[in-house]
N, C-alpha and C positions, 0 to 999 in steps of 0.2 A: 893203073897208073901209079907211079912211085909216090908214096906219101898218102894215098887214099885211106888206108887202114888207120894210120896214126891221126889223120885229120878227123876221121869218124870218132876215134877214141877221145880226142881232145874236145870234140863237140859234145859228146854224150856223157863222158866221165872225166871232166877236167879236174885238175888238182885242187884240193880244198886248201883254204888258207889256214884253218885251225887244226890240220892233221886229220887222220882218219878216225871218225867216231867209232867207239867200240860197242855201242848199244843200238839195237834194232828198233825201228818204229814202223808201224803199219798205218797207212792213211787210206781214206776213202772207202772204209768198210760200208758206209752208206753215204748218200749225198749230203745228209745233215752234218757229217763229220768234216766237211770242207765248205765253209761259208765265205762268200766274197760279196762285198758291197762296193759299188762304184762311188768314187768321190768326184762329183761333177765339177767341171771347170767353170760352168755358168748355170744359172737357174732360169727357168721360163718366167716371163714377166706377167702372164695372165691375159694377154691379148695377142691376136694374130690368126693367121690362116692355118697354122699347124697345131696339132695336139701332141704334147709331150706326156709320156706315160712312164711312171716309176713302177717297173714291173719286177715281181719276184717270181722265179721259176725254178723248178727242180729237175735235175737229170735230163736237161736238154741244152744243147749248145746255143750260142747266140744266133747263128744262121738259121737254125731250125725254129727258134723263137720268133725271128723276124718273118720267116715264111708263114708261121701260124698267125701272127698278127696281121699280115697282109691278107691272108685268106678270110679271117674273121671280120676284118674291117672293110673288105671289099675294095682294096687298093692294090696297085702294082707293087711287087716286091721291091723294085728299085726306088719306090717312093718312101720306103721305111728307112728311117735314119737311126743310127746308134753310134756311140763314141768308141767302143772297144769290144774286144772278144773276151768271153768268159768260158771257163771250163764246162764241159758237159757234166762230168761226174761231181756235181756240186749243187748247193743251194745258193743261187746267185740273184743279186738285185742290181738292176741297171736301168738307165733311161733309154727309151725308144721314142721316135716321133713318127707321126703319119699326118697326111692332110686331114684337117679337122672334119670329123663326121657330123651329121646333123643331130644325132642322139647319143650323147656320151654315156648315159646310164645304161642303155641297152647294150652298148659295146662292152662295158665293164662286166655285165653278166655273161655275155657270150665268151669273153676272154677267159673268165674263171672256169667255164665249162670245158675249155680247151687246154687247161693246165697253166694258164698265165694269170697271176694274181696282180691286178692293177691297184697299187697302194695309193697312187695319186695320179690325177689327170689335169694338166694345166696348159692353157693355150700359150702360144708363142709365135713370133713373127717369122721365124726361120726354121728350116729343117735342122735336126741334130746332125752334126758332121763328125766323121771319123777323126779321132784324136782329141776331141773336145772333152777331155777328162784330166783331172789332176793326179789321180792315182786310184788305189783300191785298198779297202780295209779287209783283212782276213781274220777269221776265227777258225782254227784247224785243230781237230782232235786227233792226236797221235797215240795209237795203242802201243803199249810197252810190254811185249810178250816175255821179255827177260827180266822184268822188274824195273824198279826206279833207276833213273839215270844218275850216276854218281857225280858226273862232271858237268851236269846241265847248267847250273848257275854260273860256273866259270865261263862256259862257252857263251852264255847269254850276255854276261858282262863284257866279254871281249867284243861281241857283236855290237853292243851299244856304243862301245868306245871307238871301234875301228870300222864298223860297217861290215859288209861282205863283198866278195868279188861279184861284179855285176854281169855274170854270165847270162847268155841266153839259155833258157831251160830246154829240156828234151822235147817238149811239145813243138818247138820251133822246127824240128828236123823230121817230123813224121814218125810213124811207127818204126821202131828199130833203126831210125836214121835213114829211112828209105828215100826221103826227099833229097838227100845229099847225092845218092847214086843217080837219081833222076836228073839232078842238076848237072852232075858231071857228064852224063850222056848228052844232055842238051848243049852244054857249053863246049865240050871237047870232042864229042863223037858225031856231032852234026845231027842228032836226033831232033826232029821238028816237034815242037809243042805248040799246037794251034791255039789252044785256049789261053787267052791273055792272063786270066787270073792265075792259072797254074804256072805260067812262065814267071810271073812275079813271085809266086810262092817259092819256086825252086831257086830263083836268084837270091831272094832274101835268106833262104836256108844256107846257101853257100857263103854268102857274105857274113852271116852270123857265125858259121863254123870257123872262118878265118879269124874273126874277132875273138872267139873263144880260145883259139890257139895262141894268139898274142897275149891275151889276158892270163892264160895258164903259164906262159913263159914268165910273165911279170910276177905271178904268184910264186913260182919256183925260185925266182931271184929275190923275193921279199920286197919288191918295189911296186906292187899293185896299189898300195895305199900311200905312196909318197911320190913326190915330183922328182923327175930326172932332168938333168941339163938338156935343153932343147925340147922340153915337153910341150905338147899341144894341150893346154890347160882348159878343161871343160868347166863351164859355169853351171852351177847347180840349177836344176829346173829349166834348162835351156839347151838348145842344140848348138849354141855358139861356143867358140873357143878362142883362145889367144895363145901366142907363142911366148915361151919364157926361156931365155937362154940359160938363166940360173935361177934356182928356187930360193929367192931372197926371203928375208925375214917376214915381210908383209904377206907374201904368198903362203909361207908356212903357217902363219896365223890363220889365214883364210882356209887353208886345208884342214886345220885342226877343228874348225867349227862347221865343216862340211859345206862351205860356201863355194869351194872349187874342188875339182877332182883331176887326177891324171886321166888321160883318155887313150882309146885305141881306135884303129881304123875299121870303118865299114867300107870295104874296098870298092873302088870305082874310078871313073875318069878323074885324073888329078893326083892319084896316088896318095901319099901321106905328106902332110906338112911338117911332121915332127923332124927335129934336127938332132945332131950330136948323139949323145948316148941313147936318148929315147928312140931315135930313128934306127940306130944300130940294133937295139933289142927287137924292134919290129921286123927288120930285115932278116935277122937270124931266125926268128920264130917262123917266118914264112918261106924259108928255103925249101925248095921242092914243090911249091905251090904256084910257081910262076905262070904255068900254062893256064891254070884256072883264073889267076888274077888278070892276065891279059884278055882272056875271053870275057870276063865281067866288064872290063873297060870297053871292049868291042861291042858289048850289048848296050852301050850308051847309058850306063848307070853312073851318076855322079858320086864321087867319094863324099863321105861324111864321117863324123866322129861320134863315139859313145863313151860315156864315163866308165872307167874301169872299176869304180867303187860305188857301192849302193848303200845309202843310209837306211836303216831299219827304224822307222818311227813307232812310238807308242808300244814298244815291245814288252810283253808280259807273258808269264806262264803260270799255270796252276795245275795241281794234281786232281784227278777225277777218276775213281774206279778203274785202276790199272791203266790209266792213260795220262797224257800231258796235253792240256789245252793251251795252245799258243794264240795270242792275238798280236797283230802288228799291222802297220800301214806301209805301203810301198808306192813310189812314184809310178806314173804311167810308163808302160814298156818294160817293167821289171817283173820278175818271176818269183812267186812264193816258193817254188821248189829249190831255188838256189839258197834260200834261207834254211829250209828244212834239212838240206843235205849237209850243212855245216854242223848240225846238231845230232843227226842220227844216220844210220844206214837204213834208208827208206825202202819199204816194200809198198807198192801201190796195189791195193786189193781190188781196184776197179778194172784192172787189166789194161789201162791206158799206158802211155809212155812211161817207162820206169825212171826212177830218180836215182842215178848211180853216183 
């Protein structure tokens, strides 16, 4: 189908805001090189029928950890709660919940024997739900095979000042972008996908690819971090937005302190609310994707918005034995890989989705 290749390219290798880095960086040589800690949106209160567990695990993804927890605790997998997904090739720390067992101490020992280290166990009245997190804190060791990065501090300073484009990372699209081809087959070729989870996965991948395409167009135009006439203005930390016919001084001030952001479409029923110049940019970026867009609408997915700009909180870097160790925090739904790719040409030693 016309535009499929370019859609794949803009999904996996979108245009960088700071230009192409000249230095290589290698990540995930070992799971300890990529550490992520969940920032919870709420804390358990100490009472109730559910047990929340602050678990640290290494080299296993969230779904595998949840299955392991269910098996060890003797509960159904669907009764295990967690807020978000974490990388497999990492040392990750996140909260899970299960129906409270009679013997917490015995459970802790059994979990440790299965590779799950329970750092805390606290009772709560409700199951932990998906999306109940504020963000994630990352500490990532990046090997520098070509020596120190000469422009690193300048790139970091620009990142602190402007943020980074809020692209969906390559993990969103499956190995080599395979979920996009599966989505295209499902949406445009009538290939039936019976599994509800997989249908949702493929739809999300295609909507994310269309978003990345719009964002890449805004990066190319230099407008990813500024408001255009007719902008659907995203409120920081929220899925809400409002329309602004003109970027007045008050909005410019709020933009400068990351209180609001320009936004792009997560395509679905209702299309785009953007107007004027902001709408024209979206329409031009999505030329050739009309069949996919119509099929997504037919799948009865409602349109929503995502901020084009991502603030990188608590950003720091230090040198360590031929490597750079980066620490930063991101809001929920953001990808550490989009930060890394603005600094280095990244090679992923784990063999997972590459960061181009």
